[in-house]
N, C-alpha and C positions, 0 to 999 in steps of 0.2 A: 504494500500500500504506500502511496506517495504522500509525503508531507511537504507542503509548500510554504516557504517563508517569503514574505513580501516586505522589504524595507519601505517605509512610507515617510515622506516629508511633504512639504507644501507644494513641491513641483511634480509629484507623482502623477502620471497620466492615468486618471481613474478609469476611464472607459477602456483604455488599452489593457489595463490590468484585469478588469472585469472580463473582457473577452478571452484573455489568456486563461483565467481560472475556469470559466465556463467550458472552454475547449478541453481542458485537462480533466474536468469532472465528468464529461460525457462518457468516457470509457469506464467509469465506475471505480477506478483504481486510486482515486484521491481520498485519502483518509481525513486530512485536516488542512486548514488554511490558517496561517498565522500572520498577522499584521504586526510589524515592529516599527516603532518610532524610537530613534536614538537621538538624544540631545547631548551636544558637546558640553563637558563640564565648564562651569564658569571659573575664571581665574581666582587665585588666592586673594588678589587685591579686592575683588568684588565680595567674596565671601567673608572677608574680615569686617566688612561694614554691614552686611545683611545676614540675618540668622539663617541657619541651615534649613529650617522648616519653610521659611519664605522662599528660599532658593528652590527647594524641592517642589513647592507649590507652583512657582513660576514655570519651572521646567515641565511639570505635568500639564499645566495649562497650555504651553506651547505645543506639547505633544498631542493633546486633545484637539487643538485647532488644526494641526497638520493632518490629523487622521479623520477629521469630521466628514469630509467629502467622500472618501472611499468607504467609510463605515455606512454612511447614508445609502450609497449606491449598492453596496453588498446587501444591506438590510432589505432594500426595495426589491432586489433580485432574489431574495430568499437564500442567499449563500451563507452558510454558517462559517464563523471565523472566531479566532481568539485574538484579542488585542493585547499587545505587550508594550510597555514603556520602559526605556532604560536610559541611563546617563553614562557616557564614557566616550572613548575614541570610537568614532562611527564605524569605520571598517572593522576594527578588532571586535567591537561589540556585536556587530552583525554576524561575523564568523563564529564567535563564541555562542551566540543564540542559536545559530544553525546546528552546531554540535549538541547543545543542551536539549534542543527540541527534536533532535534526530531528523532534521529536515532532509529531504532527498534532493531538493533544489532550491535555489534562491532566485526568485523572479524579480527583475528590475525593468522598469518601463522607460522608454525613450520616446519623447514626442519629437515631431519634426518641425518644431516651432522656430527655433533660432540656432545659429551656429554656436553661440556662447553657451547656451544651456546644454546643447549636445556635447560640447567639449568638456564642460565640467562634469556631466554625467559619466562620460567615458573615463575621465580621470578617476572618479570615485569607483567605478567598476574595476578599473585596473588595480587600484589599491586594495579593493575588497578581495580580489583574486589571490592576494598574498595570504589572506587569513582564512579563506573558505576551504573547507574540506569536501564540499559538494559542488556540483556544477552551478555556475552563475549564468542564468539564462537571461539574455537581453531581449525584451519584447518591444519591437518598434511599432509605433502608431502608424496606421495607413494615412495617406494624405486625406484631408477633410473631404475632398470632392469624391472620394471613393467609398466613404462610409454611407451606408444606406440611411436615408432620411425618413425612417418610419419608426413606429413604436417598438418597444422591446429593447434589447441590448445590442442589436446589430451584429449578431453572431452568424446570421445566414444571409445569403445573397438572394434577392428576389429573382424568380425565373420568369 
C-alpha cells in the first residue's frame, strides 16, 4: 500500500496536487495521504524577545494559513488526509517525516506560472533529494488552457 507525503506551503498548486492524488487513489493501492507544512525556525534574536508559546502559536498559524486551500479542496473532494505541522530545516524535516510516516513517495507540485517560482521550487526539490529516502515525484501543472472548464476536479478529459 502506498503512503503519500505532500509538503505544503503557500505556493503549492492545489489543483495539480489534487489531480495527482486522485490518479494515485484510482488503483486502490493508496493507503494514506499526509499533508506536511514545515516552518523554518525563527532566529535566536527573535526568540529572546518573544516567548516560546507565542512563537509556536505564530508558526502554527502560518502553517494553518498555508494549508487552508489544499485542506478545503481535499475536504470538498472527499479525500481523507492527515495534516502535520513541524518546525525545522525544511528539506531535512520533510525527509525525516517521510521516514517516520513510512511514506512511499513525496509529491511536490510545480505550477507553470513564472520562471522564478519554478526555479526556487527546483532548488528546494534538489535539496530535498539529499534527505529523502523515497522517490520525490514532481507533478507539473498543465497549462491553464488545457484544463477542462467544467465541474469536478478535472481528472478526465471530455470526449
